[in-house]
A tleap script that builds the chain and sets N, CA, C and O, in Angstrom:
source leaprc.protein.ff14SB
mol = sequence {
  NMET SER ALA ALA PRO ARG VAL ILE GLU LEU
  PRO GLU GLN LEU ASP MET PRO VAL ALA VAL
  GLN LEU ALA GLU SER PHE ALA LYS LEU VAL
  GLY GLU PRO LEU ALA VAL ASP GLY ALA ARG
  VAL GLN ARG LEU GLY ALA SER CYS ALA GLN
  VAL LEU LEU ALA ALA ALA ARG THR TRP LYS
  SER GLU GLY ASP SER LEU SER LEU GLN ASN
  PRO SER PRO ARG PHE LEU GLU ASP LEU ASN
  LEU LEU GLY LEU GLU PRO ALA THR PHE LEU
  SER GLY VAL ILE ALA CPRO
}
set mol.1.N position { 102.433 113.519 107.794 }
set mol.1.CA position { 101.890 112.645 108.834 }
set mol.1.C position { 103.035 112.173 109.730 }
set mol.1.O position { 104.009 111.600 109.241 }
set mol.2.N position { 102.924 112.405 111.006 }
set mol.2.CA position { 103.998 112.022 111.916 }
set mol.2.C position { 103.854 110.557 112.330 }
set mol.2.O position { 102.752 110.012 112.402 }
set mol.3.N position { 104.978 109.958 112.592 }
set mol.3.CA position { 104.991 108.551 112.986 }
set mol.3.C position { 104.454 108.394 114.397 }
set mol.3.O position { 104.605 109.281 115.237 }
set mol.4.N position { 103.826 107.257 114.646 }
set mol.4.CA position { 103.367 106.953 116.003 }
set mol.4.C position { 104.598 106.826 116.897 }
set mol.4.O position { 105.624 106.292 116.475 }
set mol.5.N position { 104.493 107.313 118.121 }
set mol.5.CA position { 105.663 107.238 119.002 }
set mol.5.C position { 106.005 105.803 119.386 }
set mol.5.O position { 105.130 104.948 119.518 }
set mol.6.N position { 107.293 105.567 119.559 }
set mol.6.CA position { 107.740 104.298 120.139 }
set mol.6.C position { 107.358 104.335 121.606 }
set mol.6.O position { 107.267 105.411 122.196 }
set mol.7.N position { 107.134 103.180 122.197 }
set mol.7.CA position { 106.711 103.119 123.596 }
set mol.7.C position { 107.764 102.379 124.421 }
set mol.7.O position { 108.183 101.276 124.068 }
set mol.8.N position { 108.179 102.994 125.511 }
set mol.8.CA position { 109.010 102.321 126.511 }
set mol.8.C position { 108.089 102.021 127.685 }
set mol.8.O position { 107.538 102.934 128.298 }
set mol.9.N position { 107.925 100.745 127.992 }
set mol.9.CA position { 107.131 100.349 129.152 }
set mol.9.C position { 108.064 100.250 130.351 }
set mol.9.O position { 108.993 99.442 130.369 }
set mol.10.N position { 107.804 101.075 131.339 }
set mol.10.CA position { 108.646 101.076 132.537 }
set mol.10.C position { 108.344 99.852 133.386 }
set mol.10.O position { 107.194 99.425 133.481 }
set mol.11.N position { 109.383 99.285 134.005 }
set mol.11.CA position { 109.166 98.128 134.873 }
set mol.11.C position { 108.543 98.532 136.209 }
set mol.11.O position { 108.418 99.719 136.514 }
set mol.12.N position { 108.158 97.538 136.994 }
set mol.12.CA position { 107.546 97.803 138.300 }
set mol.12.C position { 108.495 98.543 139.226 }
set mol.12.O position { 108.097 99.500 139.890 }
set mol.13.N position { 109.738 98.110 139.276 }
set mol.13.CA position { 110.719 98.685 140.191 }
set mol.13.C position { 111.717 99.545 139.421 }
set mol.13.O position { 112.545 99.030 138.670 }
set mol.14.N position { 111.630 100.842 139.612 }
set mol.14.CA position { 112.576 101.768 138.984 }
set mol.14.C position { 113.571 102.208 140.054 }
set mol.14.O position { 113.461 103.292 140.627 }
set mol.15.N position { 114.542 101.336 140.303 }
set mol.15.CA position { 115.529 101.623 141.331 }
set mol.15.C position { 116.922 101.653 140.711 }
set mol.15.O position { 117.065 101.547 139.493 }
set mol.16.N position { 117.936 101.797 141.537 }
set mol.16.CA position { 119.310 101.981 141.085 }
set mol.16.C position { 119.755 100.947 140.046 }
set mol.16.O position { 120.312 101.345 139.023 }
set mol.17.N position { 119.542 99.656 140.248 }
set mol.17.CA position { 120.013 98.682 139.255 }
set mol.17.C position { 119.389 98.857 137.867 }
set mol.17.O position { 119.987 98.461 136.867 }
set mol.18.N position { 118.203 99.443 137.800 }
set mol.18.CA position { 117.499 99.608 136.528 }
set mol.18.C position { 117.937 100.888 135.801 }
set mol.18.O position { 117.739 101.005 134.592 }
set mol.19.N position { 118.524 101.837 136.516 }
set mol.19.CA position { 118.830 103.156 135.955 }
set mol.19.C position { 119.717 103.074 134.713 }
set mol.19.O position { 119.439 103.745 133.719 }
set mol.20.N position { 120.765 102.273 134.750 }
set mol.20.CA position { 121.675 102.169 133.605 }
set mol.20.C position { 120.956 101.573 132.401 }
set mol.20.O position { 121.093 102.071 131.284 }
set mol.21.N position { 120.189 100.507 132.627 }
set mol.21.CA position { 119.437 99.886 131.534 }
set mol.21.C position { 118.437 100.876 130.936 }
set mol.21.O position { 118.274 100.940 129.718 }
set mol.22.N position { 117.774 101.638 131.788 }
set mol.22.CA position { 116.799 102.613 131.337 }
set mol.22.C position { 117.477 103.693 130.494 }
set mol.22.O position { 116.971 104.070 129.438 }
set mol.23.N position { 118.615 104.186 130.962 }
set mol.23.CA position { 119.368 105.200 130.208 }
set mol.23.C position { 119.784 104.665 128.843 }
set mol.23.O position { 119.707 105.383 127.846 }
set mol.24.N position { 120.224 103.413 128.792 }
set mol.24.CA position { 120.617 102.802 127.517 }
set mol.24.C position { 119.422 102.677 126.574 }
set mol.24.O position { 119.556 102.886 125.368 }
set mol.25.N position { 118.255 102.335 127.122 }
set mol.25.CA position { 117.042 102.233 126.310 }
set mol.25.C position { 116.692 103.578 125.685 }
set mol.25.O position { 116.356 103.653 124.503 }
set mol.26.N position { 116.773 104.636 126.481 }
set mol.26.CA position { 116.485 105.961 125.950 }
set mol.26.C position { 117.509 106.363 124.896 }
set mol.26.O position { 117.145 106.913 123.856 }
set mol.27.N position { 118.786 106.095 125.155 }
set mol.27.CA position { 119.848 106.498 124.226 }
set mol.27.C position { 119.641 105.902 122.837 }
set mol.27.O position { 119.959 106.544 121.836 }
set mol.28.N position { 119.116 104.694 122.766 }
set mol.28.CA position { 118.886 104.034 121.475 }
set mol.28.C position { 117.755 104.673 120.681 }
set mol.28.O position { 117.647 104.460 119.473 }
set mol.29.N position { 116.905 105.461 121.356 }
set mol.29.CA position { 115.707 105.998 120.713 }
set mol.29.C position { 115.741 107.515 120.517 }
set mol.29.O position { 114.738 108.108 120.122 }
set mol.30.N position { 116.882 108.144 120.789 }
set mol.30.CA position { 116.988 109.593 120.586 }
set mol.30.C position { 116.689 109.902 119.125 }
set mol.30.O position { 117.169 109.222 118.218 }
set mol.31.N position { 115.890 110.936 118.920 }
set mol.31.CA position { 115.530 111.337 117.573 }
set mol.31.C position { 114.196 110.789 117.102 }
set mol.31.O position { 113.745 111.103 116.001 }
set mol.32.N position { 113.565 109.972 117.932 }
set mol.32.CA position { 112.255 109.414 117.593 }
set mol.32.C position { 111.215 109.927 118.583 }
set mol.32.O position { 111.537 110.165 119.747 }
set mol.33.N position { 109.961 110.101 118.132 }
set mol.33.CA position { 108.902 110.407 119.088 }
set mol.33.C position { 108.785 109.238 120.065 }
set mol.33.O position { 108.886 108.078 119.666 }
set mol.34.N position { 108.574 109.542 121.333 }
set mol.34.CA position { 108.601 108.495 122.349 }
set mol.34.C position { 107.484 108.689 123.365 }
set mol.34.O position { 107.183 109.810 123.774 }
set mol.35.N position { 106.881 107.582 123.764 }
set mol.35.CA position { 105.903 107.571 124.844 }
set mol.35.C position { 106.454 106.676 125.952 }
set mol.35.O position { 106.946 105.579 125.690 }
set mol.36.N position { 106.365 107.152 127.179 }
set mol.36.CA position { 106.819 106.393 128.345 }
set mol.36.C position { 105.575 105.909 129.072 }
set mol.36.O position { 104.771 106.715 129.541 }
set mol.37.N position { 105.417 104.592 129.167 }
set mol.37.CA position { 104.240 104.000 129.808 }
set mol.37.C position { 104.590 103.638 131.252 }
set mol.37.O position { 105.440 102.784 131.505 }
set mol.38.N position { 103.919 104.305 132.189 }
set mol.38.CA position { 104.205 104.092 133.607 }
set mol.38.C position { 103.157 103.279 134.340 }
set mol.38.O position { 103.067 103.353 135.565 }
set mol.39.N position { 102.359 102.502 133.613 }
set mol.39.CA position { 101.241 101.769 134.218 }
set mol.39.C position { 101.682 100.751 135.260 }
set mol.39.O position { 100.975 100.537 136.245 }
set mol.40.N position { 102.842 100.117 135.063 }
set mol.40.CA position { 103.264 99.038 135.967 }
set mol.40.C position { 104.098 99.520 137.151 }
set mol.40.O position { 104.367 98.739 138.064 }
set mol.41.N position { 104.512 100.782 137.157 }
set mol.41.CA position { 105.463 101.270 138.156 }
set mol.41.C position { 104.885 101.182 139.569 }
set mol.41.O position { 103.799 101.688 139.852 }
set mol.42.N position { 105.647 100.526 140.444 }
set mol.42.CA position { 105.291 100.430 141.862 }
set mol.42.C position { 106.329 101.108 142.753 }
set mol.42.O position { 106.124 101.250 143.959 }
set mol.43.N position { 107.446 101.525 142.152 }
set mol.43.CA position { 108.486 102.233 142.919 }
set mol.43.C position { 109.333 103.041 141.952 }
set mol.43.O position { 109.859 102.504 140.978 }
set mol.44.N position { 109.465 104.333 142.224 }
set mol.44.CA position { 110.309 105.213 141.437 }
set mol.44.C position { 111.383 105.784 142.340 }
set mol.44.O position { 111.102 106.597 143.221 }
set mol.45.N position { 112.607 105.357 142.118 }
set mol.45.CA position { 113.726 105.860 142.901 }
set mol.45.C position { 114.345 107.088 142.249 }
set mol.45.O position { 114.086 107.386 141.083 }
set mol.46.N position { 115.162 107.793 143.015 }
set mol.46.CA position { 115.764 109.041 142.545 }
set mol.46.C position { 116.658 108.836 141.329 }
set mol.46.O position { 116.681 109.686 140.439 }
set mol.47.N position { 117.393 107.731 141.268 }
set mol.47.CA position { 118.302 107.518 140.133 }
set mol.47.C position { 117.527 107.374 138.824 }
set mol.47.O position { 117.947 107.912 137.800 }
set mol.48.N position { 116.422 106.666 138.841 }
set mol.48.CA position { 115.609 106.525 137.635 }
set mol.48.C position { 114.855 107.816 137.325 }
set mol.48.O position { 114.620 108.129 136.158 }
set mol.49.N position { 114.478 108.561 138.352 }
set mol.49.CA position { 113.851 109.864 138.113 }
set mol.49.C position { 114.828 110.780 137.381 }
set mol.49.O position { 114.430 111.536 136.495 }
set mol.50.N position { 116.113 110.710 137.754 }
set mol.50.CA position { 117.134 111.509 137.064 }
set mol.50.C position { 117.253 111.086 135.603 }
set mol.50.O position { 117.386 111.936 134.722 }
set mol.51.N position { 117.208 109.796 135.339 }
set mol.51.CA position { 117.268 109.300 133.959 }
set mol.51.C position { 116.065 109.810 133.169 }
set mol.51.O position { 116.209 110.237 132.024 }
set mol.52.N position { 114.882 109.766 133.779 }
set mol.52.CA position { 113.674 110.236 133.101 }
set mol.52.C position { 113.754 111.736 132.812 }
set mol.52.O position { 113.366 112.183 131.733 }
set mol.53.N position { 114.253 112.505 133.766 }
set mol.53.CA position { 114.404 113.948 133.546 }
set mol.53.C position { 115.428 114.235 132.449 }
set mol.53.O position { 115.221 115.122 131.621 }
set mol.54.N position { 116.530 113.487 132.444 }
set mol.54.CA position { 117.539 113.672 131.400 }
set mol.54.C position { 116.951 113.359 130.024 }
set mol.54.O position { 117.231 114.056 129.049 }
set mol.55.N position { 116.135 112.308 129.952 }
set mol.55.CA position { 115.479 111.968 128.685 }
set mol.55.C position { 114.545 113.087 128.257 }
set mol.55.O position { 114.524 113.468 127.086 }
set mol.56.N position { 113.768 113.619 129.205 }
set mol.56.CA position { 112.849 114.709 128.880 }
set mol.56.C position { 113.608 115.911 128.338 }
set mol.56.O position { 113.171 116.542 127.376 }
set mol.57.N position { 114.739 116.228 128.952 }
set mol.57.CA position { 115.553 117.357 128.477 }
set mol.57.C position { 116.105 117.085 127.082 }
set mol.57.O position { 116.105 117.965 126.222 }
set mol.58.N position { 116.570 115.868 126.869 }
set mol.58.CA position { 117.123 115.508 125.563 }
set mol.58.C position { 116.070 115.607 124.482 }
set mol.58.O position { 116.310 116.192 123.426 }
set mol.59.N position { 114.895 115.033 124.741 }
set mol.59.CA position { 113.832 115.054 123.735 }
set mol.59.C position { 113.394 116.495 123.456 }
set mol.59.O position { 113.132 116.854 122.308 }
set mol.60.N position { 113.317 117.312 124.498 }
set mol.60.CA position { 112.924 118.697 124.304 }
set mol.60.C position { 113.968 119.439 123.474 }
set mol.60.O position { 113.617 120.187 122.561 }
set mol.61.N position { 115.242 119.238 123.782 }
set mol.61.CA position { 116.298 119.943 123.046 }
set mol.61.C position { 116.372 119.486 121.587 }
set mol.61.O position { 116.772 120.255 120.714 }
set mol.62.N position { 115.990 118.245 121.329 }
set mol.62.CA position { 115.997 117.718 119.960 }
set mol.62.C position { 114.721 118.099 119.207 }
set mol.62.O position { 114.628 117.905 117.995 }
set mol.63.N position { 113.737 118.640 119.933 }
set mol.63.CA position { 112.479 119.012 119.304 }
set mol.63.C position { 111.574 117.827 119.020 }
set mol.63.O position { 110.670 117.916 118.190 }
set mol.64.N position { 111.813 116.721 119.703 }
set mol.64.CA position { 111.003 115.524 119.504 }
set mol.64.C position { 109.940 115.406 120.591 }
set mol.64.O position { 110.049 116.005 121.661 }
set mol.65.N position { 108.926 114.629 120.294 }
set mol.65.CA position { 107.808 114.429 121.210 }
set mol.65.C position { 108.145 113.370 122.258 }
set mol.65.O position { 108.646 112.294 121.930 }
set mol.66.N position { 107.866 113.687 123.514 }
set mol.66.CA position { 107.998 112.731 124.612 }
set mol.66.C position { 106.747 112.864 125.466 }
set mol.66.O position { 106.417 113.954 125.932 }
set mol.67.N position { 106.053 111.751 125.668 }
set mol.67.CA position { 104.826 111.813 126.461 }
set mol.67.C position { 104.852 110.742 127.543 }
set mol.67.O position { 105.563 109.742 127.444 }
set mol.68.N position { 104.064 110.981 128.566 }
set mol.68.CA position { 103.897 110.040 129.668 }
set mol.68.C position { 102.499 109.455 129.555 }
set mol.68.O position { 101.508 110.185 129.548 }
set mol.69.N position { 102.426 108.132 129.466 }
set mol.69.CA position { 101.138 107.456 129.339 }
set mol.69.C position { 100.857 106.609 130.570 }
set mol.69.O position { 101.768 106.018 131.150 }
set mol.70.N position { 99.610 106.553 130.957 }
set mol.70.CA position { 99.139 105.634 132.001 }
set mol.70.C position { 99.986 105.621 133.271 }
set mol.70.O position { 100.305 104.539 133.765 }
set mol.71.N position { 100.363 106.776 133.821 }
set mol.71.CA position { 101.172 106.713 135.044 }
set mol.71.C position { 100.374 106.065 136.173 }
set mol.71.O position { 99.232 106.442 136.437 }
set mol.72.N position { 100.981 105.099 136.826 }
set mol.72.CA position { 100.305 104.435 137.941 }
set mol.72.C position { 100.176 105.421 139.101 }
set mol.72.O position { 100.940 106.383 139.186 }
set mol.73.N position { 99.216 105.187 139.991 }
set mol.73.CA position { 99.101 106.060 141.175 }
set mol.73.C position { 100.417 106.115 141.955 }
set mol.73.O position { 100.793 107.171 142.466 }
set mol.74.N position { 101.109 104.992 142.047 }
set mol.74.CA position { 102.377 104.967 142.797 }
set mol.74.C position { 103.452 105.782 142.089 }
set mol.74.O position { 104.235 106.471 142.743 }
set mol.75.N position { 103.499 105.711 140.761 }
set mol.75.CA position { 104.451 106.508 139.986 }
set mol.75.C position { 104.227 107.992 140.291 }
set mol.75.O position { 105.178 108.723 140.569 }
set mol.76.N position { 102.968 108.432 140.238 }
set mol.76.CA position { 102.646 109.829 140.507 }
set mol.76.C position { 102.983 110.207 141.949 }
set mol.76.O position { 103.486 111.300 142.210 }
set mol.77.N position { 102.702 109.298 142.880 }
set mol.77.CA position { 103.007 109.548 144.296 }
set mol.77.C position { 104.512 109.693 144.509 }
set mol.77.O position { 104.962 110.598 145.211 }
set mol.78.N position { 105.287 108.794 143.897 }
set mol.78.CA position { 106.743 108.865 144.050 }
set mol.78.C position { 107.322 110.106 143.376 }
set mol.78.O position { 108.259 110.709 143.901 }
set mol.79.N position { 106.777 110.499 142.217 }
set mol.79.CA position { 107.208 111.756 141.596 }
set mol.79.C position { 107.003 112.904 142.575 }
set mol.79.O position { 107.885 113.741 142.765 }
set mol.80.N position { 105.826 112.931 143.193 }
set mol.80.CA position { 105.503 113.980 144.157 }
set mol.80.C position { 106.461 113.958 145.345 }
set mol.80.O position { 106.914 115.009 145.798 }
set mol.81.N position { 106.771 112.760 145.852 }
set mol.81.CA position { 107.705 112.637 146.978 }
set mol.81.C position { 109.097 113.164 146.620 }
set mol.81.O position { 109.832 113.645 147.483 }
set mol.82.N position { 109.444 113.067 145.334 }
set mol.82.CA position { 110.739 113.559 144.867 }
set mol.82.C position { 110.679 115.045 144.493 }
set mol.82.O position { 111.662 115.619 144.024 }
set mol.83.N position { 109.505 115.658 144.709 }
set mol.83.CA position { 109.353 117.078 144.425 }
set mol.83.C position { 109.073 117.376 142.971 }
set mol.83.O position { 109.297 118.495 142.509 }
set mol.84.N position { 108.585 116.385 142.243 }
set mol.84.CA position { 108.316 116.546 140.817 }
set mol.84.C position { 106.834 116.340 140.521 }
set mol.84.O position { 106.095 115.758 141.315 }
set mol.85.N position { 106.428 116.826 139.373 }
set mol.85.CA position { 105.078 116.604 138.882 }
set mol.85.C position { 105.196 116.071 137.459 }
set mol.85.O position { 106.241 116.239 136.830 }
set mol.86.N position { 104.147 115.430 136.935 }
set mol.86.CA position { 104.226 114.944 135.550 }
set mol.86.C position { 104.612 116.039 134.558 }
set mol.86.O position { 105.378 115.781 133.630 }
set mol.87.N position { 104.101 117.247 134.734 }
set mol.87.CA position { 104.447 118.350 133.818 }
set mol.87.C position { 105.937 118.677 133.916 }
set mol.87.O position { 106.568 118.996 132.909 }
set mol.88.N position { 106.497 118.601 135.110 }
set mol.88.CA position { 107.938 118.829 135.302 }
set mol.88.C position { 108.719 117.762 134.562 }
set mol.88.O position { 109.694 118.059 133.871 }
set mol.89.N position { 108.291 116.529 134.708 }
set mol.89.CA position { 108.965 115.425 134.024 }
set mol.89.C position { 108.956 115.641 132.524 }
set mol.89.O position { 109.983 115.459 131.869 }
set mol.90.N position { 107.823 116.024 131.969 }
set mol.90.CA position { 107.708 116.174 130.529 }
set mol.90.C position { 108.469 117.382 130.006 }
set mol.90.O position { 108.963 117.358 128.879 }
set mol.91.N position { 108.570 118.440 130.809 }
set mol.91.CA position { 109.284 119.622 130.342 }
set mol.91.C position { 110.796 119.482 130.534 }
set mol.91.O position { 111.583 120.153 129.866 }
set mol.92.N position { 111.189 118.592 131.464 }
set mol.92.CA position { 112.613 118.435 131.754 }
set mol.92.C position { 113.176 119.566 132.576 }
set mol.92.O position { 114.391 119.664 132.747 }
set mol.93.N position { 112.313 120.423 133.088 }
set mol.93.CA position { 112.761 121.596 133.853 }
set mol.93.C position { 112.261 121.475 135.280 }
set mol.93.O position { 111.075 121.236 135.508 }
set mol.94.N position { 113.144 121.637 136.225 }
set mol.94.CA position { 112.763 121.636 137.640 }
set mol.94.C position { 112.695 123.075 138.103 }
set mol.94.O position { 113.678 123.812 138.030 }
set mol.95.N position { 111.524 123.468 138.582 }
set mol.95.CA position { 111.357 124.842 139.080 }
set mol.95.C position { 112.133 125.026 140.371 }
set mol.95.O position { 112.233 124.090 141.164 }
set mol.96.N position { 112.687 126.217 140.601 }
set mol.96.CA position { 113.428 126.448 141.841 }
set mol.96.C position { 112.528 126.441 143.049 }
set mol.96.O position { 112.999 126.621 144.172 }
savepdb mol mol.pdb
quit
């Protein structure tokens, strides 16, 4: 029986000042199944998108589960503006 994933609730503003804190939060949870809750997100900046992609790559390389829960419409819109899709985020791979 696998453990329920830990949940990281993303803040409303995912901008440059939050990127370091977000990276530190992910680093503490490497090796555990993880769910990222995007329900509150009202702004996703490129620096935090990079942190999220790095986390997705790390979790994939470790063979651990990483899922995206409740992405807000704005989170999805900002991902799209950055040329990403939720599936891209979860796979950690950016198509050429």
